[in-house]
Residue, then its C-alpha position, 0 to 999 in steps of 0.5 A: m909521506g906514507l907510514s913506516l912499516h914499523t909504525i904499525q905492527s901488522d901484516e894485514f895489508y891487501t892490494r887494491y884491484q886498481d893497483i894490480e890492474a895498473e901494473v899487471s896490464l903492462y905485461k899482458e904478453q908475458f902471461k900468455d900460456k903461463s901458469v900464475y901462482c899467488n902464494c900469499d892469497d886467500y882465494c875468497a878475498s884476494n884481489f890478485v885472485k879476482f883480477f886473474t880470474d876476471h882476465f883469465d881468457d883475455y890474458q890467455l892464462k894456462s892456470l891460476t893457483a893460490t895458497c894461503l895460511k888459513p888454519q881450520g881444524e887439522y888444516s893450516g892452509v888452503k889451495y885454490f886451483y882454476d883452469g878457466t873452467t873448473e875451480v878446485i879447492t883443497p885443504l892443506i895439512k901442515s902447510g900454507d906458509a909461502l916459505e915452506g913445503v908445498c907452497v915452495g914446491l908450487v913455485r917450482q911448478n908454476d911460471i909466474v908468481v904474482t902477489n903482495p907478501p906479508f911485510s914480515i917475510g919480505k926479505d926471505f920471500f924474495k930470496m926464495l923467489l930468486y933461488e928458485q929462478v921463477d919469474f915474478l911480479c910482486i909488491a914490497n917496500i923498496n928497502i927489501a932491495s938492500s937486504g943480503g941475497v937480494f941486492p946482488a940480483v938488483k945490481d946484476g939486473i936480474l931484479k928490476f922495478g915496476k912502472t907504478h908505485p902502489k901507495y894505498f893498501i886495504a887495512g885489516n881489522d887489527v890496524p888502529d883507526e888512527a892510521i886509517k883513511t877512507i878512499d872509494g869506500q875502503r879502509v886504507v893505509s898509505f905507505g911510502n917507498t912501496c914498489w913492484f919488484t919483477t924479473f920482467d924486462t921493464g926497460a931502462p928508466p930515463l936519464l936523471e936530469l942533473t942540475k946541482h953543482y959539486s962543492a966540497a962544503e956541500y958534499p962531505k966525504y964519508d969517514n970510512f969511504d972515499a965517496i961523497e954523501v948525497g942525501r937526495i937523488t935530486d942533489i946528485p951533482c952534474d959535475y962530479y965523477g968520483a964515487m958517491g953514496v945515494p939513498v936506496t930509492y936511487l935503485q929504481k932510477h938507475n940507468t947503466q948508461q949514466f952511472d956505474m953501481i959499485w955496491l951497497a954500503g953495509s951489504p954482506g959480501f962486499p967485494e974486495d975490488a969495490l972496497e979498493k975502489l972506494r978506498h975503504e978504511p980497513g977495520t972500520s964499518l962497512d956502513a956509510v959513516l959521516d961524522g961518526k953517524r951511520k947513514f941509512n942504506r946508501v948505494f955507492i954509484q959513480r958517474k960515467k964520463r958520458d951520459k949518452 
């Protein structure tokens, strides 16, 4: 199991070249004649920049832009631009922050954003991308999908999940030695539940193979919702057709032929029809509560009568 993002207080984790190649190569045709923007990337060190410069002609890119915070004198950021022939490096005054000013403007000017944003800005970063309606392929922790402003895009099928699951990230200098592993000569840290988020069509995941059977004793109902608690995806019963709460990691396995997604427990803007469907107890928490204790990040789903 990987470390929790809360265990190490750092944003200095960088994506390995092989992990970028493993995922990006699946969408090669999507990049033809497109301008790519890596908006959290130092052109001197980023493997995203290295990958796209290495494959610029092969992917038939139109341009590559990268920006990052890199304070130096009166400048707070730097912009890198490459058109396949010429590199242009420009200092940015009072800019470089991926969520502000020039950088948000560059999101609007480019076709696809590809990066690994700092974990500390993850929620706001994806809200910004969704608001700007730009295509993207970016790495984050799965729990980002449960944040307000992001989950509705998952439910509506706008925000999807990639095919690969990066586990190891190159560690910055401020990461304590006890958290470090050495793999292929690199100092890395492993995290659980890290995935790619994208607007690209990734296809439907395979139907879940359900083998467990429902019993009231094994699957208690929540205190405040008419839905059963299912603590692990592998424990979803094959013969229960009422509402159930499952871990947020289920979102990567959701197939609309097999289940309906009702809503996310605790998420802002809980629709009235979903509350009625789940027979929510008025005046109680919108989180999934079992025996007086909140269950973390539960997605309410309901099995369809037929899987095919």
